[in-house]
C-alpha atoms as an extended CHARMM CRD file, in Angstrom:
* protein
*
       104  EXT
         1         1  MET       CA            -11.7940000000      122.2140000000        5.5210000000  PROA      1               0.0000000000
         2         2  PRO       CA            -10.3170000000      125.7760000000        5.6550000000  PROA      2               0.0000000000
         3         3  THR       CA            -11.5350000000      128.8050000000        3.1880000000  PROA      3               0.0000000000
         4         4  ILE       CA             -9.3910000000      131.7050000000        1.3150000000  PROA      4               0.0000000000
         5         5  GLN       CA            -11.4170000000      134.6990000000        0.4760000000  PROA      5               0.0000000000
         6         6  TYR       CA             -9.3160000000      136.1670000000       -2.9170000000  PROA      6               0.0000000000
         7         7  GLN       CA            -10.3740000000      138.6560000000       -4.9110000000  PROA      7               0.0000000000
         8         8  GLY       CA            -13.8030000000      138.1620000000       -4.5760000000  PROA      8               0.0000000000
         9         9  LYS       CA            -13.7750000000      134.3410000000       -4.6040000000  PROA      9               0.0000000000
        10        10  THR       CA            -13.8000000000      131.7270000000       -1.8310000000  PROA      10              0.0000000000
        11        11  ILE       CA            -11.5690000000      128.5780000000       -2.2360000000  PROA      11              0.0000000000
        12        12  ASP       CA            -11.2760000000      125.7300000000       -0.3780000000  PROA      12              0.0000000000
        13        13  CYS       CA             -8.2420000000      124.4040000000        0.9800000000  PROA      13              0.0000000000
        14        14  PRO       CA             -6.9350000000      121.4400000000        3.0440000000  PROA      14              0.0000000000
        15        15  GLN       CA             -5.7300000000      122.5510000000        6.4050000000  PROA      15              0.0000000000
        16        16  GLY       CA             -1.7200000000      123.3310000000        6.0790000000  PROA      16              0.0000000000
        17        17  ALA       CA             -1.4590000000      123.7970000000        2.3640000000  PROA      17              0.0000000000
        18        18  ASN       CA              0.6760000000      126.6150000000        1.1060000000  PROA      18              0.0000000000
        19        19  LEU       CA             -1.6910000000      129.6320000000        0.3680000000  PROA      19              0.0000000000
        20        20  ARG       CA              0.7380000000      130.2810000000       -2.7760000000  PROA      20              0.0000000000
        21        21  MET       CA              0.1530000000      126.8410000000       -4.4790000000  PROA      21              0.0000000000
        22        22  VAL       CA             -3.4930000000      127.0390000000       -3.5280000000  PROA      22              0.0000000000
        23        23  LEU       CA             -3.6850000000      130.6970000000       -5.0090000000  PROA      23              0.0000000000
        24        24  LEU       CA             -2.0490000000      129.0830000000       -8.0060000000  PROA      24              0.0000000000
        25        25  ARG       CA             -3.9020000000      126.1380000000       -8.7620000000  PROA      25              0.0000000000
        26        26  SER       CA             -6.8040000000      128.0870000000       -8.3210000000  PROA      26              0.0000000000
        27        27  ARG       CA             -5.6490000000      130.2580000000      -11.5040000000  PROA      27              0.0000000000
        28        28  LEU       CA             -5.4890000000      133.4590000000       -8.9670000000  PROA      28              0.0000000000
        29        29  PRO       CA             -2.6540000000      135.7790000000       -9.3180000000  PROA      29              0.0000000000
        30        30  VAL       CA              0.1730000000      135.8020000000       -6.9720000000  PROA      30              0.0000000000
        31        31  TYR       CA              2.1010000000      138.1600000000       -8.3630000000  PROA      31              0.0000000000
        32        32  ASN       CA              2.1860000000      141.8310000000       -9.6550000000  PROA      32              0.0000000000
        33        33  SER       CA              3.1410000000      143.0720000000      -13.1880000000  PROA      33              0.0000000000
        34        34  VAL       CA              6.5420000000      141.3820000000      -13.9490000000  PROA      34              0.0000000000
        35        35  ALA       CA              6.8380000000      139.8410000000      -10.5960000000  PROA      35              0.0000000000
        36        36  GLN       CA              4.5330000000      136.8100000000      -12.5390000000  PROA      36              0.0000000000
        37        37  ALA       CA              7.6670000000      136.0540000000      -14.4690000000  PROA      37              0.0000000000
        38        38  LEU       CA             10.4590000000      136.7240000000      -12.6430000000  PROA      38              0.0000000000
        39        39  ASN       CA              9.8140000000      135.3070000000       -8.8510000000  PROA      39              0.0000000000
        40        40  CYS       CA             12.2320000000      132.5670000000       -7.0470000000  PROA      40              0.0000000000
        41        41  ARG       CA              9.4000000000      130.3500000000       -7.4130000000  PROA      41              0.0000000000
        42        42  GLY       CA              8.4160000000      129.9520000000       -3.3420000000  PROA      42              0.0000000000
        43        43  ARG       CA             11.6980000000      129.7650000000       -1.9700000000  PROA      43              0.0000000000
        44        44  GLY       CA             11.1040000000      133.3220000000        0.3470000000  PROA      44              0.0000000000
        45        45  LEU       CA             13.4900000000      134.9300000000       -1.6470000000  PROA      45              0.0000000000
        46        46  CYS       CA             12.1330000000      137.6940000000       -3.7350000000  PROA      46              0.0000000000
        47        47  GLY       CA              9.2050000000      138.7220000000       -1.4760000000  PROA      47              0.0000000000
        48        48  ALA       CA              6.6180000000      139.4980000000       -4.9740000000  PROA      48              0.0000000000
        49        49  CYS       CA              4.4530000000      137.1320000000       -2.7650000000  PROA      49              0.0000000000
        50        50  ALA       CA              3.6350000000      139.4140000000       -0.1350000000  PROA      50              0.0000000000
        51        51  VAL       CA             -0.1580000000      139.8480000000        0.7400000000  PROA      51              0.0000000000
        52        52  ARG       CA             -2.0250000000      140.9030000000        4.1230000000  PROA      52              0.0000000000
        53        53  ILE       CA             -3.1620000000      137.9770000000        5.9280000000  PROA      53              0.0000000000
        54        54  GLU       CA             -6.7220000000      138.4910000000        8.1200000000  PROA      54              0.0000000000
        55        55  GLY       CA             -6.5600000000      134.8380000000       10.0070000000  PROA      55              0.0000000000
        56        56  PRO       CA             -4.9740000000      132.1690000000       11.1290000000  PROA      56              0.0000000000
        57        57  VAL       CA             -1.3950000000      130.5810000000        9.1270000000  PROA      57              0.0000000000
        58        58  SER       CA              1.8590000000      129.0850000000       10.1850000000  PROA      58              0.0000000000
        59        59  ALA       CA              4.2960000000      131.2620000000       11.9530000000  PROA      59              0.0000000000
        60        60  PRO       CA              6.8850000000      133.4250000000        9.8960000000  PROA      60              0.0000000000
        61        61  THR       CA              9.7030000000      130.9770000000        8.6410000000  PROA      61              0.0000000000
        62        62  GLU       CA             13.0650000000      132.4950000000        9.2130000000  PROA      62              0.0000000000
        63        63  ALA       CA             13.4700000000      132.9070000000        5.6020000000  PROA      63              0.0000000000
        64        64  GLU       CA             10.3230000000      135.6910000000        5.4260000000  PROA      64              0.0000000000
        65        65  GLU       CA             11.1530000000      137.5850000000        8.0490000000  PROA      65              0.0000000000
        66        66  ARG       CA             14.7660000000      137.9710000000        6.7050000000  PROA      66              0.0000000000
        67        67  ARG       CA             12.9670000000      139.0670000000        3.3020000000  PROA      67              0.0000000000
        68        68  LEU       CA             10.4580000000      140.9130000000        4.7760000000  PROA      68              0.0000000000
        69        69  ALA       CA             12.7580000000      143.0690000000        6.6970000000  PROA      69              0.0000000000
        70        70  LEU       CA             14.6010000000      144.3990000000        3.4730000000  PROA      70              0.0000000000
        71        71  PRO       CA             13.3670000000      147.0690000000        0.7630000000  PROA      71              0.0000000000
        72        72  PRO       CA             10.9080000000      147.8640000000       -0.1600000000  PROA      72              0.0000000000
        73        73  HSD       CA              9.2900000000      145.7340000000        2.1870000000  PROA      73              0.0000000000
        74        74  ARG       CA              9.0020000000      146.6880000000        5.9050000000  PROA      74              0.0000000000
        75        75  PRO       CA              9.1560000000      144.4890000000        9.4490000000  PROA      75              0.0000000000
        76        76  ASP       CA              6.5150000000      146.1450000000       10.6950000000  PROA      76              0.0000000000
        77        77  SER       CA              3.9730000000      146.1640000000        7.6780000000  PROA      77              0.0000000000
        78        78  GLY       CA              2.0960000000      143.0970000000        8.9690000000  PROA      78              0.0000000000
        79        79  LEU       CA              2.4480000000      141.7980000000        5.0870000000  PROA      79              0.0000000000
        80        80  ARG       CA              3.0320000000      137.6720000000        4.7040000000  PROA      80              0.0000000000
        81        81  LEU       CA              4.8750000000      135.8810000000        2.3330000000  PROA      81              0.0000000000
        82        82  ALA       CA              2.1660000000      133.4120000000        0.6170000000  PROA      82              0.0000000000
        83        83  CYS       CA              4.9770000000      131.2070000000       -0.2550000000  PROA      83              0.0000000000
        84        84  GLN       CA              5.9970000000      130.5960000000        3.3650000000  PROA      84              0.0000000000
        85        85  CYS       CA              2.2680000000      130.2700000000        4.8350000000  PROA      85              0.0000000000
        86        86  SER       CA              0.5260000000      127.4260000000        5.5970000000  PROA      86              0.0000000000
        87        87  VAL       CA             -3.1640000000      127.8600000000        5.6980000000  PROA      87              0.0000000000
        88        88  GLU       CA             -4.4920000000      127.2890000000        9.3580000000  PROA      88              0.0000000000
        89        89  GLY       CA             -8.2000000000      128.0080000000        9.2750000000  PROA      89              0.0000000000
        90        90  ASP       CA            -10.5140000000      130.5720000000        6.9590000000  PROA      90              0.0000000000
        91        91  VAL       CA             -8.6310000000      133.2740000000        5.9680000000  PROA      91              0.0000000000
        92        92  VAL       CA             -8.9520000000      136.7440000000        3.6520000000  PROA      92              0.0000000000
        93        93  VAL       CA             -6.4060000000      137.6240000000        1.5620000000  PROA      93              0.0000000000
        94        94  THR       CA             -5.2070000000      140.7240000000       -0.2730000000  PROA      94              0.0000000000
        95        95  LYS       CA             -2.8720000000      141.6280000000       -2.4140000000  PROA      95              0.0000000000
        96        96  GLN       CA             -1.4620000000      145.5160000000       -2.4360000000  PROA      96              0.0000000000
        97        97  PRO       CA             -0.4000000000      146.9830000000       -5.0840000000  PROA      97              0.0000000000
        98        98  GLY       CA              3.1110000000      147.7630000000       -6.1850000000  PROA      98              0.0000000000
        99        99  LEU       CA              6.1160000000      145.5600000000       -7.7650000000  PROA      99              0.0000000000
       100       100  TRP       CA              5.8020000000      143.3820000000       -4.2110000000  PROA      100             0.0000000000
       101       101  GLY       CA              2.9030000000      144.2690000000       -3.5660000000  PROA      101             0.0000000000
       102       102  GLN       CA              4.0610000000      146.3930000000       -0.6220000000  PROA      102             0.0000000000
       103       103  ARG       CA              1.9000000000      149.1360000000       -1.1950000000  PROA      103             0.0000000000
       104       104  SER       CA             -0.8830000000      150.2080000000        0.8320000000  PROA      104             0.0000000000
């Protein structure tokens, strides 16, 4: 069973679980600021669940690639959308500052 390390906590999750859902079910914040209330609910449209991930996750979806190509994100930022990632092994996840988690 893969583990997720996030904000000083370690969470077990099933192989292939959606990262956003695992974090939300564990009552860990996926969104910064007002994005907690104003987000697309996991459809890959808003980009507010952007995180840095170290470890194996699914390949980027088309929706994720489209959203991360638009400001305030950059395609070369190395960020991923938690709502579009399936956890494939042990990962370390970091949420960056900024409304969309886009600041280094």
